[in-house]
Phi, psi and omega in degrees: 000135180289158181297317182296320178294318179298319179296319178296315180293325178294319178299318178294321181295315182291328175291325180286317186283323183071315175233137183196165174245162179297320180298318178301313181293322179298318177295315183297321183262001177055049176225174180284162177295327177297321178296317179297318179299318177296317180296318178297323177296319178296318178298319178298318178297331179277354176110001176285117186282090179267144179232128179253145180242144176253164179110187185296332180253035186294161180161196180238157171211160176263130180293148183294313182277105182207159173251133178283148177295161181304144179246133182268127174240153171288165180300320180295319179295317180298317179296317179298316179296317180302308182291325178296316180291325177292325179295328182287342184291350180276351177284146181292321179234134180218126176296150179064029183303316180297317181293321179294317178298319179297318179295326179281343178093017176225161183277145179284153182277000000 
C-alpha cells in the first residue's frame, strides 16, 4: 500500500474509532509502530486534532471539535451533492439543519 493511500485510510480509521492505540493501528495496517507514529505526526501536521494520553489507559483520541481536511470530489460529484442538499431544504424538519446551512454558507431560519 502506498504511503498516501495509507495516510488517507488512517485518517478515516482514526475518525471512525475515536480512541485507539498505536499497536492497534500497526496491526490493522500491517506496519511497524514507528511507521504509525510517523503517520500520526503527519496527520497532526495536516490538521487532524489528535490527543495522546499517558498512563495505564494510554492511547490516542481525536478531539470532538475539529475541522476535517478538504475532501476532493469530481465536478459531477460536487454538483450532485449540491443539488441533493438543496432539494432537502423543502422539508419542514431536517436533521442537521444548522450544519447543512453552515456548509451552504447561510444561516438557518
